[in-house]
Each structure stands twice: as C-alpha cells, then as structure tokens.
N, C-alpha and C positions, 0 to 999 in steps of 0.2 A: 483476708487478714487486714488488720488495722495498721496503717503506715503513717509515719511522721517524716516530713522533709524539713530540714533546717536550712533557712536562707530566705532571701527576699528579692532576688533578681530574675533576669531572663532565663538564666540556667535553671533555676528552681521552677519557674513556670513551665519550661520545656519538660522537665522531669515529671511534674505534676500532671501535665497534659497527657503524657505517655502512660504513666502508671494508672491514671483514672480509667484508661481503656481496658485494663486487665480484668479478666473474669475473677482473678484471685483477690482483687481489691474490694474490701468491705467498706471501711471508712478511711478517708485520706485527709490528713491535717498538714498544714504548712505553717512553720513558725519562723519569722513573723509573717511572711508572705507579702503579696501586693494585690492590687485590684484585679489582676489577671488570674492569679492562683485561686482567688475567692470564687471564680467561675467554675472551677473543676474540683474544688475541695473546700475545707473549712480553715480559714486563717486563725491563728492563735497568737495573741500578743505576748510572745516570749522571745527574748534575745537569744541569739545563737550561742553565746558564751555563758548564759545563765543556767549552768548545769543542774543546780538544785531545783529550779522551777521546771526544767525539762524532765527531770526524774519524777517529780510530783505529777506532771501531766501524763507521762507514760503509764504510770501505775493506775491513775484514775481512768484512763481511756483504753486500757488493755492493749497498748501498742506492741506489735510484734516485730516490726522492722523500722529502723531509723536510717534514713539516707542523709548524709551530711553534705550539703552543697558547697559552702565556702571553706577556705583553708584555715581560717582563724581558730575555730574550735578544735580542729585536728592538731594543729601546732600546740594548742593549749592543753591537749591531753584528754579529750573527751573519750577516746577509746579506752584508756586506762581507767577513767572514771566509771565506765560501764563494767569493765572486766573485774574490777576490785570491789564492786558493790553486789552484795548477796541478792538484792532484789532485781538488779539489772543485768547480771552477768549472762543470763540465757537469752537476752534479747539480741537480735541480729543488728549489729551496727555496721553500716557500709562506710568504711574509711580506715586508714592505717593507724597503727599505734603512734604514740608521740615520737618515738625514735624514727619510725618510717616517715612521719611528716617532716622530719628535718631535711628530707630531700628537697623540699620547697622552703622550709623555714630557715635554712642556712645554705647559702651558695657555696661556702667553703666545705661544708659537710658533703654536699652533692658532688663537688669536684674531687674530693678525696675518694668518695665512693666510686666514681667513674674511673679514676686512675688505678684504684685497687683491683677493679674487675675488668680492666682493659677495654673500656667502652670509649669509642672515639669521641674526642672533644678538643676544644682549643686549649693550648698551654696557658698556664695562669700562675699568679702568686697572690697571696692575701696580705693585707697591711692594716695596721691600726695607727693611731696618732703617735704611738711609741716608736714606730720605725718608718715614719713619714719620709725621711730622707732616702731610705731604701726603695720606697715606692716611686719617688722621683727618678731614681737610677733605673728601675725596671721599666718605667715609661720611656726613658731615653733609649732603652735597648730594643723597643718595638717600633714598627713603622705605623704611620697614621692609616686609618683612624684608630683611636684609642677607646677601649671598652672598659667602663667602670661600673661595677655592680655592688649596690648595697647588699651586705651579707644577709640581713634579715628581711622581714616582710615590709614592703613599702607601697602596698596597694597598686602594684604593677607599674609604679613610676620611678623605681630605684635603679634603673639602668640608663647610663649616659653613653652616647657614642659621639666622640669629639674628634675633629680633624686637626686642631691646633695643639701642639705639645704644651705650651704655656697654659692654655685654657684647661687642659687635662690636669696639669699639676695644681692649678687653682681650685678646680672642682674636687680633686682628691682631698685637698686640705679642708675645703668646705664640708665635705662628707665626714671625714674622720675626726677632725679637730673642732669644727664648728657645728657638728650635729645637724647637717642639712636635712637628713631624713630621720632625725631623732636617734634612738638607740639602734635602729635598723642599719645605720651606716657607721657604727662604731668600728666595725671591720668592713673593709672594701676589697672585693676581688677584682684584680685587673687581669684581663686576658687578651690574647691576640685576637684581632678582628678576622672573622671568617667571611669571605665574600661569596654569596650565593643566594638562592631563593629559600625562604623559610617555609616550613610546613609543620603541622602537628600530627602526631600519631597517638591514638588513645588505646589503652589496654585496660581490661577489667580482669582482676585476678582474685582467687581465693587464697593466695599464698603459695599454691602448688601449681595448678594449671592456670592458663590465661586464655582470653579471647581477644582478638584484635578488632577494634571498632573502626569505622570509616576514618580515612585521613581528612584533614581540613586545613585551610589556610585562613588566618584572620588578618585584619588590616588595622594596625595600632595607631597610626598617625591621624591627627585631626584633619589635615589638609589633603586635597587631591594630589595624586602623584607621590603619595607617601611623604608629605612635607608637614612641618609644624610639630606641635607637642605630641608626646605619647598620650594615649587614652587607654581606657580599659578594653577598647576594641570597637571599631566602627562598622564591622561587617565581616562575613566569612563565607567561604565556598567549600563544598564537598561533593565529590572527591577532588583531590588535587590532580590535574591532568597528567603531570609527568610521573606521579607516584603509581605506576602500573603494578601488576602482580609481581613482576621480577624485582622491582625496586622495593616493594613492601617485604618480599622474601629476604632481601638483603638487610633491610632494617630489622627484621625479626631475628635473623642469624647473628648480626653484629651488635645489636642494641637491646632488643626486647628480651631475648633469652638470657643474655648475660645480666640484665637488670633483675629479672625475676629470680634467677639462680643466685645472684649476688645478695639479694635480700635474705634468701634462705641460708646462705653460707654465713652471713653476718647475724643470724638469729633475730632478724627484724620481722615482727608480725605485720603482715600487710594484707588486708582484705578490702579491696575497693578499686578505685580508678587510678591509673598512672597516666599522666599527660606528659608526653615526651616532645618537647620543643626541639625541632631539628632544623639544620640548615643543609641544603643540598649543594655541596662544593664539587663541581665537575663530576656529578654522578655519585659522589661519595657522601653518605649521610653522616653527619656529626651532631652530637647533642649540644644544644645551647643551654637548655635548662630542663629540670623536671618540675612538674606541679603535681600535687597529691590529690587532685580532684579534677573534675571536668572543667574545661575552659569556658569563658563567656566572652564573645557570642558563639564559640564553636559548638557548644552543646545544642544550640538552636538549629544547627544544620546536621549534626551527627545523629542526635536522638531520633528526629523524624525519619531518617533513612533506615532505622532498624525496624524490620518487619516483625521480628519475634516479640513475644511478651516480655517486656523489660522486667516486670516484677517477678516473673517466673525465674529469670536469670539471677536476680538479686536474692531471691529465696534460696537458690542453689548454693550461694556463698554461705548462708547460715546453716543449711541442713546437710552439707557435704555432698550434694548432687550436682554441683556446678559443672564439673567436667563432662557430665552426660548431656547437658543442655545444648540445644541448637541455637546458633546465631545466624539469622538470615537478614541480608541487607538488600535494599532496592537498588537497581541499576541506575535509577534516575538521579540527576544532579540536584543538589539543594543549595540555595543561596540565601544569605541573610543580610539585610540592610538595616543599620541601626539609626533610629531617629534620636537626636540628642538636643539638649537644652542650649539655647544661645549662651555663649561664654564658656561652655565646657571645653577643655578640662580644667579651666581656671574658674573664677567666680561665676555663678549662674543663679538664677532665681527659681524657686519652686512654686507650686500652687497654681500653675497655668492650666486653664481648662482645655481639655482635649476633645476634639470633635472628629467625626468621620470614621471612627473605627468600624461602625456597623456597615459602612459602604464597602469595606474590603472583602472581596469574594475569592480572589485568586491566590491569596497568601494566608499563612497562619500568623495570627497576631500574638506575639509573646510580649507580655508586659515586663519591663526591666525596672523602671523607676516610676511607679504610678501609685496613686491611692484613691480610694473611693470616698469622696466627701459628700455625704448625704445624697448619694445617687449620681453625683457628677464625678467623672474620672478626671483627675488632675495630675500634673507632673509632680514627681517626688524624688527626683534624682537627676544626675547629669545625662546618663543614658536612659531614655524614656521607653522606647518601644522597638522591638526587633521584628522585622517582617521576613518570614521564611517562605520561600516558594520552591516548587519542584518544576523540572523541565527535562526534556530529553537531553539538552545540552546546558552548560553553565549559562550561555547567552540567553536561552529561552527562559530559564528560571530568573535571571537578573531582570529581564524585561518586565516580568510580573511583579517582582519586588519593588522596582522603581515606580511602576504604575501605581501600586498600592501606596507607596510613600507619598504620592501626590494627593491621595484621597484623605489623608489624616492631617489635621491642622492643630497647632497650638502656637502661642506667641514665642518667637525665637527659634522655631523648629529648624534644624539643620541636618543634612545627611550627605555622605559622600556619594557622588554619582559615577565613581570610577572603580567600584569594587570589582576585583578580578582583572583589572587593567593589565597587570604584568604577566598574565598567563595566556 
C-alpha cells in the first residue's frame, strides 16, 4: 500500500524507518520530512496543517493510509477533514478526532475527563485572568513546589514547576494576563505536585480494543542531573526498569482500560496512539498528562523494540482486523541520546554542516532536525540527531549510544551524558 507520514522530526524518521521494512509498503512518502526520512522514503514539501494540499497529494498518489506524527494537525481537526470529505473518507487516518485530540489540546479537558472516569491524577483547578485572585488563593492552599500548566499547546514548554510562592503568583499572572505563552496560557491549570519518577506508557487503539506498546522514560531538561530549561527531550530509555509486568498490569487496570472505555462512553472517536505520561508515586501510577500521538524522543526507543510489522498493525485499524493482530516486543533494552544545537532550547543557529554519520555502526541514526543542502547534511533545528542503540541492559545500550555520539560532529553539538542516571 502507499503510505503518507505527516511530520519532520525524529519521531517521523523512526516511523518511516520501521514502515519501510514492511512487505505491505509499496510507496512511502513523508511530508515534509527531513534528510533522514529521505533515505527510506520520498519527502514531499507540504506542511502538516495544509489540509488542502495534503488532500491533493493523497488523490494524486493513491495514498491508502496516513499516519499523523505531530499533535497540531490532530488538534486542528484533520480527522474530521478526512471523514467529512467524500474523496477522503475511506482512507485510513491514524489519529484521533478533533474532540479526542483535546486530551492533549486542553489540559482542563483532560483533567475533567480523568475525574469523570476515576482515573488517578493530581488535584487541580483552572484559572483565567478573570479569576486571577482565586488562583492566588488556590496557590496559597498548596505546598511547594507549585505546578502551572498552560491549558493549550505550547510546544512542550508550557509547564512550570516553581518552589517559591511569590514566583508562582508572578508566573500565573504572566501566563493568563500577559500572554506568556500566547493564547495557549489564556487558561492555566494549577495542580498539586506529585513526587516520584516519571515514565510514559503508550497504547495503540482502534477505538474498541487496544495494544500496549513498550514503556519509556524521557529526559526533558537540558542540563545533566535534570537541571536547566525544559526541552523537547534529550534522550530516552525503554523499558523502564521498575515498570515490570505487575506494574504495567496495574497501569492497564487503573488507567488504560478506564481511558479507552471513557472515550467510548463519551462517544469520542479515537483511532491511533495514546501517550500516557505517568508518575510513579510510591508504587502508585498517576496520570500527569495525555498526548494524542507518540512522544519524541520516546518513539525512537519504542518503535525499534517492536518486532511485529507496524504497517500491518496500522492497516488493522483501518480494516477492522486490529484486535486479531499480534504485537511482539524484543526483550532487549533500547536507549536514545539526542544531539542538539548549541544554545537550544533558547536561540540557536541552523545550517551547521554535520559529519561522521557514516562512521556510526552500533546505533540507528534518526534525523530530528536536519536538511540535505545539495548533498551536504546540515542542522535544521534545535534537536538534530537521535542515536538509538540496543543492549542486553540499559547500560550496554547507553554505552553504544554515547560512543556513537562522539563520532558525529557539528558546530555547537551538545548532548547529555547522564541519560538513565536516575534508574
């Protein structure tokens, strides 16, 4: 079949790398893609939110399945765009409806969903500039640290964790009254701080049945020891050592089943990935957030661990055979180390020449922010390359990823040398 993947990051390269291996894959296109996706498929210069051009391309190339990588087009209603179009309605689109995408698009919507379906999470309240004083009062009722979350999409940077009460009040005002994150923070969710180790569990569903993908843990802070500014993710490991079979069974019972059943009860169409961001509080899993797509860089450790044909699984969502498909996972550990541009996550320069990729033998090289400039691979983003390695243990895999990281060079290259340090 002919497949189109929407997106341009490491997540999309990992999807493309895996789908290209499928015997069912005839032609593979990635829009807009990057220098890495061009090695396994054909890049198409179309933006992920340009629905009209996407439709035109799909019809011209006889695309049968569309996999949506990032959250933006989902929140913007690409699912409805397909279902309401006579020419597109029979094409399989992997991703939730616009309402389902509100699980990520609105923190308040997600919190209300969790409370409605008895899914364990932190207590919270939502505030706007119109009830700012009530927000101050609620902050005073909590103990430090204080968690502030922009309600809308803020490119993974809309969550603040602050230890000082006055600073929390100042930031709340900056978010709701001064539009610190634009319209994304016109509503802010304040919630109690949960102390524990974070992890992510990923589910793929056709709206009725579901399959649980490998667990993963990513590292968001720019600095070693989890210090400094939040980024899109500096690395990831899978599986998470403490998330054994018994723990995942608990997550399934208390969180995954109620989530999938809750979507059905609320009549929300959902065909795609559910990313459940969890925190392990003394052995009890609680939901921090939902994302309505795979994470990045978690995709780069989760997808390579799947032994089954991923395209065959995705085809099952479209043709009603998903529940019959097998999902096989390797026992090996996988680790990803992200190489980023100097200055990231703040100002950084693009267009730096990258060398040494061809010397990497022990890791899979996933391009995150790269472009091919007349045959020369150059940096084209803050997060540039993800290096994924396998090993019998997390330590074995990390050793390979760190070794590979030293072989690649570009001006300003930086990576964290302590991925997995807290496990």
